[in-house]
All heavy atoms as a GROMACS GRO file, in nm:
protein
  654
    1MET      N    1   7.855   4.367   3.923
    1MET     CA    2   7.744   4.424   3.850
    1MET      C    3   7.696   4.554   3.915
    1MET      O    4   7.660   4.647   3.846
    1MET     CB    5   7.631   4.321   3.845
    1MET     CG    6   7.524   4.359   3.750
    1MET     SD    7   7.591   4.361   3.585
    1MET     CE    8   7.448   4.344   3.490
    2LYS      N    9   7.698   4.557   4.049
    2LYS     CA   10   7.655   4.677   4.120
    2LYS      C   11   7.750   4.794   4.092
    2LYS      O   12   7.705   4.908   4.081
    2LYS     CB   13   7.650   4.646   4.270
    2LYS     CG   14   7.576   4.747   4.350
    2LYS     CD   15   7.561   4.699   4.494
    2LYS     CE   16   7.468   4.788   4.569
    2LYS     NZ   17   7.451   4.747   4.707
    3ILE      N   18   7.879   4.764   4.078
    3ILE     CA   19   7.977   4.870   4.048
    3ILE      C   20   7.952   4.926   3.908
    3ILE      O   21   7.958   5.047   3.888
    3ILE     CB   22   8.120   4.815   4.062
    3ILE    CG1   23   8.148   4.780   4.208
    3ILE    CG2   24   8.222   4.915   4.010
    3ILE    CD1   25   8.278   4.708   4.228
    4LEU      N   26   7.922   4.840   3.812
    4LEU     CA   27   7.894   4.886   3.676
    4LEU      C   28   7.769   4.972   3.672
    4LEU      O   29   7.764   5.072   3.599
    4LEU     CB   30   7.879   4.767   3.582
    4LEU     CG   31   8.005   4.688   3.554
    4LEU    CD1   32   7.973   4.566   3.470
    4LEU    CD2   33   8.108   4.775   3.487
    5ARG      N   34   7.667   4.936   3.748
    5ARG     CA   35   7.546   5.017   3.752
    5ARG      C   36   7.574   5.156   3.810
    5ARG      O   37   7.525   5.256   3.761
    5ARG     CB   38   7.437   4.947   3.833
    5ARG     CG   39   7.308   5.028   3.840
    5ARG     CD   40   7.196   4.954   3.907
    5ARG     NE   41   7.157   4.835   3.834
    5ARG     CZ   42   7.073   4.834   3.731
    5ARG    NH1   43   7.023   4.946   3.688
    5ARG    NH2   44   7.040   4.722   3.673
    6LYS      N   45   7.656   5.159   3.915
    6LYS     CA   46   7.690   5.287   3.976
    6LYS      C   47   7.771   5.374   3.879
    6LYS      O   48   7.750   5.494   3.870
    6LYS     CB   49   7.767   5.266   4.106
    6LYS     CG   50   7.789   5.391   4.184
    6LYS     CD   51   7.823   5.358   4.325
    6LYS     CE   52   7.746   5.445   4.410
    6LYS     NZ   53   7.674   5.426   4.516
    7LEU      N   54   7.864   5.311   3.806
    7LEU     CA   55   7.941   5.385   3.705
    7LEU      C   56   7.850   5.438   3.595
    7LEU      O   57   7.868   5.550   3.548
    7LEU     CB   58   8.050   5.296   3.644
    7LEU     CG   59   8.172   5.270   3.729
    7LEU    CD1   60   8.263   5.170   3.660
    7LEU    CD2   61   8.246   5.399   3.757
    8TRP      N   62   7.751   5.360   3.554
    8TRP     CA   63   7.659   5.404   3.450
    8TRP      C   64   7.574   5.521   3.500
    8TRP      O   65   7.546   5.615   3.426
    8TRP     CB   66   7.571   5.289   3.403
    8TRP     CG   67   7.478   5.330   3.295
    8TRP    CD1   68   7.344   5.352   3.305
    8TRP    CD2   69   7.512   5.357   3.159
    8TRP    NE1   70   7.293   5.390   3.185
    8TRP    CE2   71   7.394   5.394   3.093
    8TRP    CE3   72   7.630   5.354   3.088
    8TRP    CZ2   73   7.391   5.427   2.958
    8TRP    CZ3   74   7.627   5.387   2.953
    8TRP    CH2   75   7.510   5.423   2.891
    9ASP      N   76   7.531   5.516   3.625
    9ASP     CA   77   7.452   5.624   3.681
    9ASP      C   78   7.530   5.756   3.687
    9ASP      O   79   7.472   5.863   3.674
    9ASP     CB   80   7.403   5.589   3.821
    9ASP     CG   81   7.297   5.480   3.820
    9ASP    OD1   82   7.238   5.455   3.713
    9ASP    OD2   83   7.275   5.418   3.926
   10TYR      N   84   7.661   5.745   3.707
   10TYR     CA   85   7.744   5.865   3.717
   10TYR      C   86   7.836   5.880   3.597
   10TYR      O   87   7.945   5.933   3.608
   10TYR     CB   88   7.827   5.860   3.846
   10TYR     CG   89   7.741   5.870   3.970
   10TYR    CD1   90   7.718   5.760   4.050
   10TYR    CD2   91   7.682   5.990   4.006
   10TYR    CE1   92   7.639   5.768   4.163
   10TYR    CE2   93   7.603   6.000   4.118
   10TYR     CZ   94   7.582   5.888   4.195
   10TYR     OH   95   7.504   5.898   4.307
   11ARG      N   96   7.794   5.836   3.478
   11ARG     CA   97   7.879   5.843   3.359
   11ARG      C   98   7.914   5.986   3.321
   11ARG      O   99   8.020   6.012   3.269
   11ARG     CB  100   7.815   5.768   3.243
   11ARG     CG  101   7.688   5.831   3.194
   11ARG     CD  102   7.619   5.744   3.091
   11ARG     NE  103   7.491   5.799   3.053
   11ARG     CZ  104   7.377   5.778   3.114
   11ARG    NH1  105   7.374   5.699   3.218
   11ARG    NH2  106   7.266   5.833   3.074
   12TRP      N  107   7.825   6.080   3.349
   12TRP     CA  108   7.855   6.220   3.318
   12TRP      C  109   7.969   6.272   3.406
   12TRP      O  110   8.044   6.361   3.365
   12TRP     CB  111   7.731   6.307   3.336
   12TRP     CG  112   7.678   6.307   3.476
   12TRP    CD1  113   7.585   6.224   3.529
   12TRP    CD2  114   7.717   6.394   3.582
   12TRP    NE1  115   7.563   6.252   3.660
   12TRP    CE2  116   7.643   6.357   3.696
   12TRP    CE3  117   7.807   6.499   3.593
   12TRP    CZ2  118   7.656   6.422   3.818
   12TRP    CZ3  119   7.820   6.562   3.714
   12TRP    CH2  120   7.745   6.524   3.825
   13ALA      N  121   7.983   6.214   3.524
   13ALA     CA  122   8.085   6.261   3.618
   13ALA      C  123   8.224   6.205   3.586
   13ALA      O  124   8.324   6.262   3.628
   13ALA     CB  125   8.046   6.224   3.760
   14LEU      N  126   8.231   6.096   3.512
   14LEU     CA  127   8.362   6.036   3.482
   14LEU      C  128   8.448   6.131   3.398
   14LEU      O  129   8.569   6.130   3.408
   14LEU     CB  130   8.344   5.903   3.409
   14LEU     CG  131   8.283   5.791   3.493
   14LEU    CD1  132   8.263   5.667   3.408
   14LEU    CD2  133   8.371   5.761   3.612
   15ARG      N  134   8.384   6.213   3.316
   15ARG     CA  135   8.456   6.308   3.234
   15ARG      C  136   8.526   6.414   3.318
   15ARG      O  137   8.634   6.463   3.282
   15ARG     CB  138   8.358   6.373   3.136
   15ARG     CG  139   8.420   6.466   3.040
   15ARG     CD  140   8.317   6.513   2.943
   15ARG     NE  141   8.373   6.609   2.852
   15ARG     CZ  142   8.301   6.682   2.770
   15ARG    NH1  143   8.171   6.668   2.768
   15ARG    NH2  144   8.358   6.768   2.691
   16PHE      N  145   8.464   6.451   3.428
   16PHE     CA  146   8.518   6.557   3.512
   16PHE      C  147   8.572   6.503   3.644
   16PHE      O  148   8.580   6.575   3.744
   16PHE     CB  149   8.409   6.661   3.539
   16PHE     CG  150   8.346   6.712   3.412
   16PHE    CD1  151   8.216   6.680   3.379
   16PHE    CD2  152   8.419   6.790   3.325
   16PHE    CE1  153   8.160   6.725   3.263
   16PHE    CE2  154   8.363   6.835   3.208
   16PHE     CZ  155   8.232   6.803   3.176
   17LEU      N  156   8.608   6.376   3.647
   17LEU     CA  157   8.657   6.312   3.768
   17LEU      C  158   8.786   6.373   3.823
   17LEU      O  159   8.796   6.395   3.944
   17LEU     CB  160   8.675   6.162   3.744
   17LEU     CG  161   8.707   6.079   3.866
   17LEU    CD1  162   8.593   6.087   3.967
   17LEU    CD2  163   8.731   5.936   3.826
   18PRO      N  164   8.885   6.406   3.739
   18PRO     CA  165   9.008   6.466   3.797
   18PRO      C  166   8.982   6.597   3.870
   18PRO      O  167   9.035   6.619   3.980
   18PRO     CB  168   9.098   6.488   3.676
   18PRO     CG  169   9.050   6.393   3.574
   18PRO     CD  170   8.902   6.379   3.597
   19GLN      N  171   8.899   6.684   3.813
   19GLN     CA  172   8.870   6.812   3.879
   19GLN      C  173   8.789   6.789   4.007
   19GLN      O  174   8.811   6.857   4.107
   19GLN     CB  175   8.793   6.906   3.786
   19GLN     CG  176   8.874   6.952   3.669
   19GLN     CD  177   8.851   6.866   3.545
   19GLN    OE1  178   8.809   6.752   3.554
   19GLN    NE2  179   8.880   6.921   3.430
   20SER      N  180   8.696   6.696   4.004
   20SER     CA  181   8.616   6.666   4.123
   20SER      C  182   8.704   6.610   4.234
   20SER      O  183   8.689   6.645   4.351
   20SER     CB  184   8.505   6.566   4.090
   20SER     OG  185   8.413   6.622   4.002
   21LEU      N  186   8.796   6.522   4.198
   21LEU     CA  187   8.887   6.464   4.297
   21LEU      C  188   8.975   6.572   4.360
   21LEU      O  189   8.992   6.576   4.482
   21LEU     CB  190   8.972   6.356   4.232
   21LEU     CG  191   9.066   6.280   4.323
   21LEU    CD1  192   8.986   6.205   4.429
   21LEU    CD2  193   9.151   6.184   4.244
   22TYR      N  194   9.028   6.661   4.277
   22TYR     CA  195   9.111   6.770   4.328
   22TYR      C  196   9.030   6.860   4.422
   22TYR      O  197   9.077   6.898   4.530
   22TYR     CB  198   9.168   6.852   4.212
   22TYR     CG  199   9.247   6.972   4.257
   22TYR    CD1  200   9.371   6.958   4.316
   22TYR    CD2  201   9.194   7.100   4.244
   22TYR    CE1  202   9.443   7.068   4.360
   22TYR    CE2  203   9.264   7.210   4.287
   22TYR     CZ  204   9.389   7.194   4.344
   22TYR     OH  205   9.459   7.303   4.388
   23PHE      N  206   8.908   6.895   4.383
   23PHE     CA  207   8.821   6.980   4.464
   23PHE      C  208   8.792   6.915   4.599
   23PHE      O  209   8.801   6.981   4.703
   23PHE     CB  210   8.691   7.005   4.388
   23PHE     CG  211   8.600   7.105   4.453
   23PHE    CD1  212   8.615   7.239   4.430
   23PHE    CD2  213   8.498   7.062   4.537
   23PHE    CE1  214   8.530   7.332   4.489
   23PHE    CE2  215   8.413   7.153   4.597
   23PHE     CZ  216   8.430   7.289   4.573
   24ASN      N  217   8.759   6.786   4.599
   24ASN     CA  218   8.729   6.715   4.724
   24ASN      C  219   8.852   6.707   4.814
   24ASN      O  220   8.842   6.726   4.935
   24ASN     CB  221   8.676   6.574   4.694
   24ASN     CG  222   8.531   6.577   4.652
   24ASN    OD1  223   8.445   6.613   4.729
   24ASN    ND2  224   8.506   6.539   4.529
   25LEU      N  225   8.968   6.677   4.757
   25LEU     CA  226   9.089   6.667   4.837
   25LEU      C  227   9.131   6.804   4.894
   25LEU      O  228   9.190   6.811   5.001
   25LEU     CB  229   9.203   6.608   4.755
   25LEU     CG  230   9.191   6.458   4.726
   25LEU    CD1  231   9.298   6.416   4.627
   25LEU    CD2  232   9.200   6.378   4.853
   26HIS      N  233   9.101   6.911   4.822
   26HIS     CA  234   9.137   7.044   4.869
   26HIS      C  235   9.050   7.088   4.987
   26HIS      O  236   9.099   7.147   5.082
   26HIS     CB  237   9.123   7.144   4.754
   26HIS     CG  238   9.160   7.284   4.792
   26HIS    ND1  239   9.292   7.324   4.803
   26HIS    CD2  240   9.085   7.392   4.822
   26HIS    CE1  241   9.295   7.453   4.837
   26HIS    NE2  242   9.170   7.495   4.849
   27TYR      N  243   8.920   7.059   4.981
   27TYR     CA  244   8.827   7.112   5.080
   27TYR      C  245   8.792   7.018   5.194
   27TYR      O  246   8.747   7.063   5.299
   27TYR     CB  247   8.697   7.157   5.013
   27TYR     CG  248   8.710   7.290   4.945
   27TYR    CD1  249   8.709   7.299   4.807
   27TYR    CD2  250   8.723   7.406   5.018
   27TYR    CE1  251   8.721   7.421   4.744
   27TYR    CE2  252   8.735   7.530   4.957
   27TYR     CZ  253   8.733   7.536   4.820
   27TYR     OH  254   8.745   7.656   4.758
   28LEU      N  255   8.803   6.888   5.174
   28LEU     CA  256   8.755   6.793   5.275
   28LEU      C  257   8.869   6.713   5.335
   28LEU      O  258   8.973   6.698   5.272
   28LEU     CB  259   8.654   6.697   5.210
   28LEU     CG  260   8.530   6.760   5.149
   28LEU    CD1  261   8.450   6.656   5.073
   28LEU    CD2  262   8.444   6.825   5.254
   29PRO      N  263   8.849   6.657   5.454
   29PRO     CA  264   8.948   6.564   5.509
   29PRO      C  265   8.959   6.441   5.418
   29PRO      O  266   8.864   6.404   5.349
   29PRO     CB  267   8.889   6.525   5.645
   29PRO     CG  268   8.784   6.623   5.675
   29PRO     CD  269   8.739   6.681   5.546
   30PHE      N  270   9.074   6.375   5.421
   30PHE     CA  271   9.101   6.266   5.328
   30PHE      C  272   8.999   6.153   5.337
   30PHE      O  273   8.955   6.100   5.235
   30PHE     CB  274   9.242   6.210   5.353
   30PHE     CG  275   9.280   6.103   5.256
   30PHE    CD1  276   9.312   6.135   5.126
   30PHE    CD2  277   9.281   5.970   5.294
   30PHE    CE1  278   9.346   6.036   5.035
   30PHE    CE2  279   9.314   5.871   5.206
   30PHE     CZ  280   9.348   5.904   5.075
   31ASN      N  281   8.957   6.118   5.460
   31ASN     CA  282   8.862   6.007   5.474
   31ASN      C  283   8.726   6.039   5.414
   31ASN      O  284   8.652   5.949   5.376
   31ASN     CB  285   8.848   5.964   5.620
   31ASN     CG  286   8.796   6.074   5.709
   31ASN    OD1  287   8.792   6.190   5.670
   31ASN    ND2  288   8.760   6.039   5.830
   32GLN      N  289   8.688   6.166   5.404
   32GLN     CA  290   8.565   6.205   5.336
   32GLN      C  291   8.589   6.226   5.186
   32GLN      O  292   8.504   6.193   5.104
   32GLN     CB  293   8.509   6.334   5.394
   32GLN     CG  294   8.450   6.320   5.531
   32GLN     CD  295   8.393   6.451   5.582
   32GLN    OE1  296   8.408   6.556   5.520
   32GLN    NE2  297   8.327   6.445   5.696
   33ALA      N  298   8.704   6.279   5.151
   33ALA     CA  299   8.732   6.313   5.011
   33ALA      C  300   8.739   6.191   4.921
   33ALA      O  301   8.700   6.198   4.804
   33ALA     CB  302   8.861   6.393   5.002
   34ILE      N  303   8.786   6.079   4.972
   34ILE     CA  304   8.798   5.960   4.886
   34ILE      C  305   8.662   5.902   4.850
   34ILE      O  306   8.651   5.826   4.755
   34ILE     CB  307   8.887   5.852   4.951
   34ILE    CG1  308   8.832   5.811   5.086
   34ILE    CG2  309   9.030   5.898   4.962
   34ILE    CD1  310   8.903   5.692   5.148
   35LYS      N  311   8.558   5.940   4.921
   35LYS     CA  312   8.422   5.894   4.888
   35LYS      C  313   8.356   5.980   4.781
   35LYS      O  314   8.247   5.949   4.736
   35LYS     CB  315   8.336   5.894   5.014
   35LYS     CG  316   8.385   5.794   5.118
   35LYS     CD  317   8.301   5.799   5.242
   35LYS     CE  318   8.357   5.705   5.347
   35LYS     NZ  319   8.280   5.714   5.472
   36LEU      N  320   8.422   6.090   4.739
   36LEU     CA  321   8.373   6.182   4.636
   36LEU      C  322   8.229   6.230   4.662
   36LEU      O  323   8.140   6.209   4.581
   36LEU     CB  324   8.382   6.119   4.498
   36LEU     CG  325   8.520   6.105   4.440
   36LEU    CD1  326   8.515   6.031   4.308
   36LEU    CD2  327   8.586   6.240   4.421
   37PRO      N  328   8.206   6.298   4.774
   37PRO     CA  329   8.070   6.346   4.799
   37PRO      C  330   8.031   6.465   4.711
   37PRO      O  331   7.913   6.487   4.686
   37PRO     CB  332   8.074   6.387   4.946
   37PRO     CG  333   8.216   6.420   4.971
   37PRO     CD  334   8.295   6.328   4.884
   38ILE      N  335   8.128   6.539   4.660
   38ILE     CA  336   8.100   6.656   4.576
   38ILE      C  337   8.146   6.624   4.434
   38ILE      O  338   8.263   6.599   4.410
   38ILE     CB  339   8.172   6.781   4.629
   38ILE    CG1  340   8.131   6.810   4.772
   38ILE    CG2  341   8.143   6.901   4.540
   38ILE    CD1  342   8.212   6.916   4.841
   39LEU      N  343   8.051   6.626   4.342
   39LEU     CA  344   8.083   6.604   4.201
   39LEU      C  345   8.063   6.733   4.124
   39LEU      O  346   7.963   6.802   4.142
   39LEU     CB  347   7.994   6.494   4.143
   39LEU     CG  348   8.014   6.355   4.202
   39LEU    CD1  349   7.913   6.258   4.141
   39LEU    CD2  350   8.154   6.306   4.177
   40LEU      N  351   8.159   6.766   4.041
   40LEU     CA  352   8.154   6.889   3.962
   40LEU      C  353   8.119   6.856   3.818
   40LEU      O  354   8.167   6.758   3.763
   40LEU     CB  355   8.288   6.961   3.968
   40LEU     CG  356   8.342   6.995   4.106
   40LEU    CD1  357   8.480   7.055   4.094
   40LEU    CD2  358   8.249   7.087   4.178
   41TYR      N  359   8.039   6.940   3.756
   41TYR     CA  360   8.002   6.926   3.616
   41TYR      C  361   8.047   7.052   3.544
   41TYR      O  362   8.005   7.162   3.578
   41TYR     CB  363   7.852   6.906   3.604
   41TYR     CG  364   7.803   6.886   3.464
   41TYR    CD1  365   7.824   6.766   3.398
   41TYR    CD2  366   7.736   6.986   3.397
   41TYR    CE1  367   7.780   6.746   3.269
   41TYR    CE2  368   7.692   6.967   3.268
   41TYR     CZ  369   7.714   6.847   3.205
   41TYR     OH  370   7.670   6.829   3.077
   42LYS      N  371   8.132   7.038   3.446
   42LYS     CA  372   8.192   7.150   3.373
   42LYS      C  373   8.258   7.250   3.468
   42LYS      O  374   8.220   7.367   3.474
   42LYS     CB  375   8.089   7.221   3.286
   42LYS     CG  376   8.033   7.134   3.176
   42LYS     CD  377   7.940   7.212   3.088
   42LYS     CE  378   7.884   7.122   2.979
   42LYS     NZ  379   7.789   7.192   2.894
   43PRO      N  380   8.358   7.206   3.542
   43PRO     CA  381   8.418   7.294   3.643
   43PRO      C  382   8.512   7.398   3.582
   43PRO      O  383   8.580   7.374   3.483
   43PRO     CB  384   8.497   7.197   3.731
   43PRO     CG  385   8.531   7.086   3.641
   43PRO     CD  386   8.417   7.073   3.545
   44HIS      N  387   8.514   7.514   3.643
   44HIS     CA  388   8.609   7.620   3.615
   44HIS      C  389   8.663   7.664   3.751
   44HIS      O  390   8.605   7.750   3.817
   44HIS     CB  391   8.543   7.737   3.544
   44HIS     CG  392   8.486   7.703   3.412
   44HIS    ND1  393   8.563   7.680   3.301
   44HIS    CD2  394   8.358   7.683   3.371
   44HIS    CE1  395   8.487   7.650   3.198
   44HIS    NE2  396   8.361   7.651   3.239
   45LEU      N  397   8.773   7.605   3.793
   45LEU     CA  398   8.828   7.632   3.925
   45LEU      C  399   8.921   7.752   3.917
   45LEU      O  400   9.033   7.742   3.871
   45LEU     CB  401   8.903   7.508   3.977
   45LEU     CG  402   8.821   7.379   3.983
   45LEU    CD1  403   8.909   7.263   4.026
   45LEU    CD2  404   8.704   7.395   4.076
   46LEU      N  405   8.874   7.868   3.962
   46LEU     CA  406   8.953   7.990   3.955
   46LEU      C  407   9.019   8.022   4.088
   46LEU      O  408   9.140   8.030   4.097
   46LEU     CB  409   8.864   8.107   3.910
   46LEU     CG  410   8.802   8.092   3.772
   46LEU    CD1  411   8.709   8.210   3.743
   46LEU    CD2  412   8.908   8.080   3.666
   47LYS      N  413   8.939   8.042   4.191
   47LYS     CA  414   8.992   8.073   4.323
   47LYS      C  415   8.938   7.971   4.421
   47LYS      O  416   8.817   7.957   4.437
   47LYS     CB  417   8.950   8.213   4.368
   47LYS     CG  418   9.010   8.322   4.284
   47LYS     CD  419   8.971   8.458   4.336
   47LYS     CE  420   9.032   8.565   4.248
   47LYS     NZ  421   8.994   8.698   4.293
   48MET      N  422   9.027   7.900   4.485
   48MET     CA  423   8.987   7.795   4.579
   48MET      C  424   8.999   7.850   4.721
   48MET      O  425   9.098   7.828   4.788
   48MET     CB  426   9.076   7.672   4.560
   48MET     CG  427   9.078   7.615   4.421
   48MET     SD  428   8.944   7.506   4.384
   48MET     CE  429   8.981   7.367   4.484
   49LYS      N  430   8.897   7.924   4.764
   49LYS     CA  431   8.896   7.983   4.897
   49LYS      C  432   8.774   7.933   4.972
   49LYS      O  433   8.678   7.885   4.914
   49LYS     CB  434   8.890   8.135   4.888
   49LYS     CG  435   9.012   8.198   4.828
   49LYS     CD  436   8.999   8.347   4.828
   49LYS     CE  437   9.122   8.413   4.770
   49LYS     NZ  438   9.110   8.558   4.769
   50GLY      N  439   8.776   7.950   5.102
   50GLY     CA  440   8.662   7.915   5.185
   50GLY      C  441   8.677   7.777   5.246
   50GLY      O  442   8.782   7.715   5.241
   51LYS      N  443   8.566   7.728   5.303
   51LYS     CA  444   8.569   7.596   5.363
   51LYS      C  445   8.433   7.532   5.350
   51LYS      O  446   8.330   7.599   5.340
   51LYS     CB  447   8.618   7.602   5.505
   51LYS     CG  448   8.519   7.615   5.613
   51LYS     CD  449   8.586   7.595   5.749
   51LYS     CE  450   8.555   7.716   5.834
   51LYS     NZ  451   8.587   7.695   5.972
   52ILE      N  452   8.433   7.401   5.347
   52ILE     CA  453   8.310   7.322   5.334
   52ILE      C  454   8.307   7.222   5.449
   52ILE      O  455   8.406   7.155   5.477
   52ILE     CB  456   8.308   7.247   5.200
   52ILE    CG1  457   8.306   7.346   5.084
   52ILE    CG2  458   8.188   7.155   5.191
   52ILE    CD1  459   8.319   7.282   4.948
   53ILE      N  460   8.192   7.212   5.513
   53ILE     CA  461   8.173   7.116   5.621
   53ILE      C  462   8.054   7.028   5.585
   53ILE      O  463   7.944   7.078   5.563
   53ILE     CB  464   8.148   7.186   5.756
   53ILE    CG1  465   8.267   7.273   5.793
   53ILE    CG2  466   8.120   7.084   5.864
   53ILE    CD1  467   8.242   7.361   5.912
   54LEU      N  468   8.077   6.899   5.575
   54LEU     CA  469   7.970   6.803   5.550
   54LEU      C  470   7.950   6.720   5.676
   54LEU      O  471   8.046   6.665   5.730
   54LEU     CB  472   8.006   6.711   5.434
   54LEU     CG  473   8.021   6.774   5.297
   54LEU    CD1  474   8.067   6.672   5.195
   54LEU    CD2  475   7.892   6.838   5.253
   55SER      N  476   7.828   6.712   5.721
   55SER     CA  477   7.800   6.629   5.838
   55SER      C  478   7.696   6.525   5.800
   55SER      O  479   7.621   6.541   5.705
   55SER     CB  480   7.748   6.716   5.953
   55SER     OG  481   7.630   6.780   5.915
   56GLY      N  482   7.694   6.420   5.874
   56GLY     CA  483   7.601   6.312   5.844
   56GLY      C  484   7.670   6.202   5.764
   56GLY      O  485   7.792   6.195   5.757
   57ARG      N  486   7.589   6.118   5.703
   57ARG     CA  487   7.641   6.005   5.626
   57ARG      C  488   7.690   6.056   5.491
   57ARG      O  489   7.616   6.118   5.416
   57ARG     CB  490   7.531   5.902   5.607
   57ARG     CG  491   7.577   5.776   5.543
   57ARG     CD  492   7.467   5.670   5.552
   57ARG     NE  493   7.502   5.562   5.463
   57ARG     CZ  494   7.442   5.539   5.347
   57ARG    NH1  495   7.343   5.616   5.308
   57ARG    NH2  496   7.480   5.440   5.271
   58ILE      N  497   7.815   6.028   5.456
   58ILE     CA  498   7.877   6.073   5.333
   58ILE      C  499   7.857   5.966   5.225
   58ILE      O  500   7.893   5.850   5.245
   58ILE     CB  501   8.028   6.100   5.352
   58ILE    CG1  502   8.051   6.198   5.466
   58ILE    CG2  503   8.091   6.148   5.224
   58ILE    CD1  504   7.997   6.336   5.444
   59THR      N  505   7.799   6.007   5.111
   59THR     CA  506   7.782   5.916   4.998
   59THR      C  507   7.836   5.982   4.872
   59THR      O  508   7.849   6.103   4.864
   59THR     CB  509   7.634   5.880   4.976
   59THR    OG1  510   7.560   6.000   4.952
   59THR    CG2  511   7.575   5.809   5.096
   60THR      N  512   7.864   5.902   4.773
   60THR     CA  513   7.916   5.951   4.646
   60THR      C  514   7.809   6.034   4.576
   60THR      O  515   7.697   5.990   4.558
   60THR     CB  516   7.957   5.834   4.556
   60THR    OG1  517   8.055   5.757   4.624
   60THR    CG2  518   8.015   5.884   4.425
   61GLY      N  519   7.848   6.154   4.534
   61GLY     CA  520   7.759   6.240   4.457
   61GLY      C  521   7.645   6.302   4.534
   61GLY      O  522   7.544   6.339   4.475
   62MET      N  523   7.660   6.317   4.665
   62MET     CA  524   7.551   6.376   4.742
   62MET      C  525   7.536   6.525   4.714
   62MET      O  526   7.428   6.581   4.732
   62MET     CB  527   7.568   6.348   4.891
   62MET     CG  528   7.689   6.407   4.955
   62MET     SD  529   7.715   6.354   5.124
   62MET     CE  530   7.596   6.449   5.213
   63VAL      N  531   7.642   6.589   4.666
   63VAL     CA  532   7.637   6.730   4.624
   63VAL      C  533   7.686   6.736   4.480
   63VAL      O  534   7.794   6.689   4.449
   63VAL     CB  535   7.726   6.818   4.714
   63VAL    CG1  536   7.722   6.963   4.667
   63VAL    CG2  537   7.686   6.808   4.859
   64ARG      N  538   7.604   6.792   4.392
   64ARG     CA  539   7.641   6.806   4.252
   64ARG      C  540   7.640   6.955   4.217
   64ARG      O  541   7.536   7.019   4.226
   64ARG     CB  542   7.544   6.732   4.162
   64ARG     CG  543   7.546   6.585   4.185
   64ARG     CD  544   7.444   6.517   4.099
   64ARG     NE  545   7.438   6.376   4.134
   64ARG     CZ  546   7.341   6.296   4.098
   64ARG    NH1  547   7.241   6.343   4.027
   64ARG    NH2  548   7.344   6.170   4.133
   65LEU      N  549   7.755   7.005   4.178
   65LEU     CA  550   7.766   7.147   4.145
   65LEU      C  551   7.779   7.163   3.994
   65LEU      O  552   7.862   7.100   3.931
   65LEU     CB  553   7.889   7.207   4.214
   65LEU     CG  554   7.889   7.204   4.366
   65LEU    CD1  555   8.020   7.257   4.420
   65LEU    CD2  556   7.774   7.285   4.421
   66GLY      N  557   7.694   7.248   3.936
   66GLY     CA  558   7.700   7.276   3.794
   66GLY      C  559   7.611   7.189   3.709
   66GLY      O  560   7.597   7.213   3.590
   67LYS      N  561   7.546   7.089   3.764
   67LYS     CA  562   7.457   7.003   3.686
   67LYS      C  563   7.315   7.054   3.701
   67LYS      O  564   7.265   7.071   3.811
   67LYS     CB  565   7.466   6.859   3.734
   67LYS     CG  566   7.380   6.764   3.654
   67LYS     CD  567   7.421   6.622   3.679
   67LYS     CE  568   7.330   6.521   3.617
   67LYS     NZ  569   7.301   6.536   3.480
   68PHE      N  570   7.250   7.077   3.588
   68PHE     CA  571   7.113   7.128   3.590
   68PHE      C  572   7.016   7.014   3.612
   68PHE      O  573   7.000   6.928   3.527
   68PHE     CB  574   7.081   7.200   3.460
   68PHE     CG  575   6.940   7.254   3.458
   68PHE    CD1  576   6.907   7.364   3.534
   68PHE    CD2  577   6.842   7.192   3.383
   68PHE    CE1  578   6.778   7.414   3.534
   68PHE    CE2  579   6.714   7.241   3.382
   68PHE     CZ  580   6.681   7.353   3.457
   69SER      N  581   6.958   7.009   3.729
   69SER     CA  582   6.853   6.912   3.758
   69SER      C  583   6.774   6.961   3.877
   69SER      O  584   6.828   7.026   3.968
   69SER     CB  585   6.910   6.773   3.787
   69SER     OG  586   6.985   6.775   3.906
   70VAL      N  587   6.648   6.932   3.876
   70VAL     CA  588   6.562   6.971   3.987
   70VAL      C  589   6.510   6.845   4.051
   70VAL      O  590   6.454   6.757   3.985
   70VAL     CB  591   6.441   7.056   3.935
   70VAL    CG1  592   6.349   7.092   4.048
   70VAL    CG2  593   6.494   7.179   3.865
   71SER      N  594   6.531   6.833   4.179
   71SER     CA  595   6.487   6.711   4.249
   71SER      C  596   6.395   6.744   4.366
   71SER      O  597   6.403   6.681   4.470
   71SER     CB  598   6.609   6.633   4.296
   71SER     OG  599   6.681   6.710   4.389
   72LEU      N  600   6.308   6.842   4.349
   72LEU     CA  601   6.214   6.873   4.456
   72LEU      C  602   6.117   6.757   4.479
   72LEU      O  603   6.092   6.716   4.590
   72LEU     CB  604   6.136   7.000   4.424
   72LEU     CG  605   6.217   7.128   4.425
   72LEU    CD1  606   6.131   7.244   4.375
   72LEU    CD2  607   6.267   7.158   4.563
   73TYR      N  608   6.061   6.706   4.371
   73TYR     CA  609   5.969   6.593   4.375
   73TYR      C  610   6.014   6.492   4.270
   73TYR      O  611   5.956   6.484   4.163
   73TYR     CB  612   5.827   6.639   4.348
   73TYR     CG  613   5.782   6.751   4.439
   73TYR    CD1  614   5.770   6.880   4.392
   73TYR    CD2  615   5.754   6.725   4.573
   73TYR    CE1  616   5.731   6.982   4.475
   73TYR    CE2  617   5.715   6.827   4.656
   73TYR     CZ  618   5.703   6.955   4.607
   73TYR     OH  619   5.664   7.056   4.689
   74PRO      N  620   6.120   6.414   4.299
   74PRO     CA  621   6.179   6.330   4.195
   74PRO      C  622   6.090   6.217   4.145
   74PRO      O  623   6.096   6.181   4.029
   74PRO     CB  624   6.303   6.275   4.262
   74PRO     CG  625   6.276   6.282   4.407
   74PRO     CD  626   6.186   6.401   4.427
   75ASN      N  627   6.003   6.162   4.227
   75ASN     CA  628   5.923   6.047   4.186
   75ASN      C  629   5.773   6.072   4.205
   75ASN      O  630   5.701   5.988   4.256
   75ASN     CB  631   5.965   5.922   4.265
   75ASN     CG  632   6.106   5.880   4.235
   75ASN    OD1  633   6.148   5.888   4.121
   75ASN    ND2  634   6.178   5.838   4.336
   76ASN      N  635   5.726   6.189   4.162
   76ASN     CA  636   5.586   6.219   4.184
   76ASN      C  637   5.496   6.169   4.072
   76ASN      O  638   5.376   6.179   4.080
   76ASN     CB  639   5.565   6.369   4.206
   76ASN     CG  640   5.602   6.450   4.085
   76ASN    OD1  641   5.648   6.398   3.985
   76ASN    ND2  642   5.583   6.581   4.096
   77GLY      N  643   5.554   6.116   3.964
   77GLY     CA  644   5.474   6.060   3.856
   77GLY      C  645   5.425   6.160   3.754
   77GLY      O  646   5.358   6.124   3.659
   78LEU      N  647   5.457   6.287   3.770
   78LEU     CA  648   5.412   6.389   3.674
   78LEU      C  649   5.526   6.427   3.583
   78LEU      O  650   5.636   6.438   3.621
   78LEU     CB  651   5.361   6.512   3.747
   78LEU     CG  652   5.239   6.490   3.835
   78LEU    CD1  653   5.206   6.618   3.910
   78LEU    CD2  654   5.120   6.444   3.755
   0.00000   0.00000   0.00000
């Protein structure tokens, strides 16, 4: 049941899962990439240059690129 809830929370990402997986495998070490910390929304992968370093506890979807959302005060009640 917990897996289904997690899939439902990230249902928008399932559409772009192949591109997100490729992006993570290209930039991150394999043990971090399989956790999918970077999720892409409507990706256009043109030039894959540079490097990304993630430190700390790695969780699924901790970085979302291309998704419009503001989470400065996510639960302020307003």
